[in-house]
N, C-alpha and C positions, 0 to 999 in steps of 0.2 A: 465284495465288491468283486464283480467278473471282470477279469482280465479283459474283456473285449472294451468293457467300459473305461475302464483304465486307460486303456490303449487310445479311445477315442477323445480321452479328456488331455492326455498329452500330446496327440496330435492337433487339436484345438488350439492348446498353448503355444506349439511349434508353429503354426500354420502364422499366428499372429505376429509371430517375431519375425518372419521374413520381410524383406525388403523390398525385393526384385520379383518381377514374374518369373522371369526365368528360373530364380531359385526357388520359387512357389511349385511350379510344375515339374522341377525334379523331386521336389519333397511330395508332391500330389503321387507322383507315380512309384514312388517306394511305399507311400502309406498305402496305396492300391494294392500293389505286390505284397506287402505284409498283411492286411486284413484278409488276402485271398489264403495265405499261408494259415493263417489264424483260425479260417473257416474250415480248414481241412485238420487242424488239432481238434476243433471241437466237434467235428465229426466221430475222429478218432476216440476222443474221450466219450463219445454216446457209444459208440461201439464197444468199449470198454464196460461200460456200465452193464452189458449183456454179456458180460464172460466172467470165468471165474479163474482164480490160482495164477497160473504163470502165464496164461494168454492175455489176462486183464493187465497183468504187470508190464509184458511187453508192448501192448497196445500203447499204455499207459507213457511210457518211456518214449514210443515215437510220438507221441502227442507231445510231450515235454520239449522234444528235439526241434519240433514244428515252431512252437511255439519260442524257444530261442533264435532259431533261425529268421521267422518273424522281427523279432526286437533286433538282429544285427541287420536286417536289410533297412529298417525303420531308421536305426541309428546312422547307417552307412548314407541314407537318403538325406537326413539330417545333417550329417558332417559335408555332404556336397554342396546342399544348399547354403550352407554356411560358408564356405569356401566362394561359392560364388558371389555371395554378397559383399565378403571381405576384398575382393577385387575390384568394386566398383566402388 
């Protein structure tokens, strides 16, 4: 399964867990930012498909770093949303 599909499913499940509109807005903003980063990673991976050797490996590493960054952004948004819900 493609990482984007997995991320979308995880996002949908996380959205269902939010209680407040404020938390939902925070989580939505983080998801949107993470989706943009994931799209950058996808474009890099497509570029790597047209490369060989060290250049391809370098671009793949950059794409993986972006995917990790997207995951971190999404997780931070989830944590902020959870903290907002806990305060209420």
